[in-house]
C-alpha positions as semicolon CSV with decimal commas, in nm:
position;residue;x (nm);y (nm);z (nm)
1;X;4,137;1,426;4,899
2;X;4,272;1,660;4,639
3;X;4,119;2,011;4,675
4;X;4,257;2,261;4,412
5;X;4,175;2,646;4,588
6;X;4,105;2,896;4,295
7;X;4,188;3,255;4,448
8;X;4,358;3,555;4,381
9;X;4,392;3,644;4,783
10;X;4,678;3,496;4,928
11;X;4,598;3,559;5,243
12;X;4,236;3,370;5,189
13;X;4,426;3,102;4,961
14;X;4,674;3,068;5,335
15;X;4,364;3,005;5,553
16;X;4,174;2,792;5,285
17;X;4,482;2,558;5,258
18;X;4,521;2,512;5,657
19;X;4,165;2,475;5,743
20;X;4,153;2,178;5,447
21;X;4,516;2,037;5,576
22;X;4,440;2,070;5,926
23;X;4,173;1,830;5,837
24;X;4,302;1,615;5,639
25;X;4,286;1,723;5,257
26;X;4,506;1,769;4,990
27;X;4,596;2,195;4,843
28;X;4,687;2,324;4,519
29;X;4,657;2,644;4,480
30;X;4,582;2,832;4,174
31;X;4,592;3,266;4,163
32;X;4,480;3,288;3,823
33;X;4,144;3,154;3,622
34;X;4,359;3,037;3,397
35;X;4,623;2,909;3,637
36;X;4,322;2,733;3,741
37;X;4,195;2,557;3,423
38;X;4,504;2,431;3,358
39;X;4,521;2,295;3,723
40;X;4,228;2,138;3,698
41;X;4,313;1,939;3,355
42;X;4,689;1,846;3,504
43;X;4,609;1,712;3,873
44;X;4,211;1,636;3,868
45;X;4,152;1,758;4,140
46;X;3,838;1,613;4,398
47;X;3,728;1,883;4,459
48;X;3,764;2,286;4,338
49;X;3,723;2,558;4,579
50;X;3,672;2,896;4,350
51;X;3,654;3,293;4,411
52;X;3,421;3,440;4,181
53;X;3,658;3,743;4,110
54;X;3,982;3,664;3,957
55;X;4,199;3,914;3,832
56;X;4,194;3,787;3,451
57;X;3,866;3,665;3,380
58;X;3,508;3,611;3,635
59;X;3,481;3,285;3,844
60;X;3,133;3,198;3,592
61;X;3,374;3,220;3,350
62;X;3,671;2,937;3,458
63;X;3,333;2,722;3,560
64;X;3,177;2,687;3,270
65;X;3,538;2,579;3,077
66;X;3,578;2,300;3,321
67;X;3,272;2,175;3,337
68;X;3,307;2,193;2,955
69;X;3,494;1,851;3,050
70;X;3,439;1,801;3,425
71;X;3,187;1,707;3,639
72;X;3,405;1,764;3,949
73;X;3,264;1,953;4,231
74;X;3,290;2,330;4,229
75;X;3,253;2,500;4,512
76;X;3,221;2,886;4,547
77;X;3,303;3,148;4,784
78;X;3,299;3,500;4,746
79;X;3,236;3,812;4,878
80;X;2,952;3,878;4,627
81;X;2,627;3,796;4,886
82;X;2,362;3,938;4,563
83;X;2,096;3,667;4,469
84;X;2,194;3,751;4,092
85;X;2,524;3,609;4,203
86;X;2,420;3,271;4,357
87;X;2,188;3,191;4,050
88;X;2,433;3,256;3,772
89;X;2,704;3,063;3,968
90;X;2,430;2,780;4,040
91;X;2,273;2,770;3,732
92;X;2,604;2,752;3,576
93;X;2,724;2,428;3,716
94;X;2,824;2,508;4,075
95;X;2,729;2,265;4,363
96;X;2,723;2,490;4,609
97;X;2,836;2,911;4,710
98;X;2,904;3,004;4,988
99;X;2,958;3,367;5,121
100;X;3,257;3,501;5,310
101;X;3,314;3,559;5,605
102;X;3,237;3,230;5,690
103;X;3,321;2,986;5,878
104;X;3,591;2,683;5,899
105;X;3,371;2,449;6,022
106;X;3,078;2,567;5,770
107;X;3,328;2,527;5,514
108;X;3,395;2,221;5,568
109;X;3,080;2,058;5,614
110;X;2,943;2,162;5,270
111;X;3,323;2,041;5,140
112;X;3,218;1,733;5,273
113;X;2,862;1,758;5,099
114;X;3,020;1,833;4,781
115;X;3,268;1,534;4,812
116;X;3,008;1,289;4,872
117;X;2,738;1,426;4,626
118;X;2,979;1,353;4,400
119;X;3,074;1,034;4,536
120;X;2,777;0,906;4,515
121;X;2,672;1,056;4,201
122;X;2,562;0,729;3,890
123;X;2,547;0,509;4,243
124;X;2,186;0,334;4,314
125;X;2,028;0,469;4,647
126;X;1,707;0,369;4,628
127;X;1,623;0,431;4,993
128;X;1,698;0,717;5,190
129;X;1,601;0,825;5,567
130;X;1,642;1,120;5,733
131;X;1,532;1,100;6,109
132;X;1,171;0,967;6,114
133;X;1,161;1,028;5,710
134;X;1,220;0,714;5,433
135;X;1,210;0,828;5,098
136;X;1,179;0,500;4,871
137;X;1,287;0,660;4,502
138;X;1,224;0,287;4,311
139;X;0,854;0,246;4,483
140;X;0,789;0,622;4,483
141;X;0,669;0,589;4,862
142;X;0,761;0,816;5,126
143;X;0,698;0,785;5,548
144;X;0,666;0,968;5,826
145;X;0,700;0,797;6,124
146;X;0,680;0,411;5,944
147;X;0,335;0,553;5,774
148;X;0,230;0,693;5,452
149;X;0,268;0,982;5,299
150;X;0,032;1,074;5,016
151;X;0,211;1,308;4,750
152;X;0,096;1,457;4,477
153;X;0,278;1,346;4,157
154;X;0,447;1,666;4,134
155;X;0,556;1,727;4,538
156;X;0,692;1,368;4,451
157;X;0,869;1,496;4,160
158;X;1,017;1,768;4,375
159;X;1,136;1,595;4,639
160;X;1,310;1,352;4,429
161;X;1,539;1,597;4,202
162;X;1,660;1,729;4,570
163;X;1,679;1,349;4,757
164;X;1,899;1,249;4,470
165;X;2,084;1,591;4,415
166;X;2,110;1,587;4,812
167;X;2,304;1,853;4,990
168;X;2,361;2,064;4,679
169;X;2,115;2,403;4,622
170;X;1,886;2,361;4,346
171;X;1,762;2,697;4,154
172;X;1,447;2,805;4,116
173;X;1,488;2,761;3,703
174;X;1,687;2,379;3,755
175;X;1,398;2,267;3,949
176;X;1,132;2,442;3,719
177;X;1,316;2,306;3,396
178;X;1,367;1,962;3,549
179;X;0,944;1,878;3,728
180;X;0,722;2,139;3,487
181;X;0,980;2,195;3,172
182;X;1,190;2,476;2,985
183;X;0,860;2,625;2,917
184;X;0,778;2,775;3,240
185;X;1,163;2,878;3,381
186;X;1,024;3,174;3,525
187;X;0,698;3,055;3,726
188;X;0,913;3,036;4,028
189;X;0,563;3,048;4,220
190;X;0,482;2,734;4,142
191;X;0,761;2,649;4,300
192;X;0,743;2,799;4,667
193;X;0,335;2,655;4,667
194;X;0,425;2,297;4,612
195;X;0,755;2,282;4,825
196;X;0,495;2,449;5,099
197;X;0,272;2,214;5,073
198;X;0,542;1,933;5,049
199;X;0,703;2,076;5,337
200;X;0,354;2,057;5,475
201;X;0,391;1,653;5,458
202;X;0,677;1,593;5,508
203;X;0,819;1,843;5,842
204;X;0,829;1,813;6,194
205;X;0,717;2,186;6,203
206;X;0,692;2,329;5,842
207;X;0,744;2,738;5,960
208;X;1,063;2,604;6,041
209;X;1,246;2,308;5,825
210;X;1,456;2,098;5,874
211;X;1,468;1,931;5,562
212;X;1,409;2,111;5,268
213;X;1,616;2,415;5,365
214;X;1,607;2,785;5,173
215;X;1,838;2,855;5,006
216;X;1,662;3,318;5,021
217;X;1,628;3,376;4,648
218;X;1,767;3,146;4,526
219;X;1,643;2,758;4,591
220;X;1,612;2,512;4,802
221;X;1,817;2,245;4,924
222;X;1,776;1,864;5,111
223;X;1,945;1,895;5,366
224;X;2,254;1,668;5,377
225;X;2,359;1,458;5,609
226;X;2,731;1,618;5,754
């Protein structure tokens, strides 16, 4: 697997390269946004690790340029940890967002999830089993400990959307557009209410969920199998 790192900080590129190569990834580097876009087009990496603040252009500009012709998974790294920054990058097409500083273990876990999601995109995966929960996307059924869980159509639509993007953060606005339609893109409370109800039905402990995880102020993700 080839990973392209787009980051202007030499020390960070070195750290990422050492971490990734130690885990059998091949690595290419770019120090500017323009160089990164060119590299992405030329070498066609399996994953891009993208810094949000670059000397010649914003990371979101790089992301939009790449997204105009490629669906390669993009993992954003940044010292900017605001909800607005995260939402901007995720809505622009990033697959995940990690705030600096981060541990090598966390980085590698996010890389694995992003690559697995890319590998299974477009492949029919009718059934997903996580713990004692079984989700059948063809039959549109959900079981917990072998028993059918009765979900409303909205609850099921939220769950199936998260499952189909397993491991990836979906922003509130993305969920609203997919489940309710564009006219509800700002009705964040709809997502909170129905997700809370969904958690009560499928989580062992809804107060400490292990399946549907919250990215505070940003959105939700269905736990990736690392």
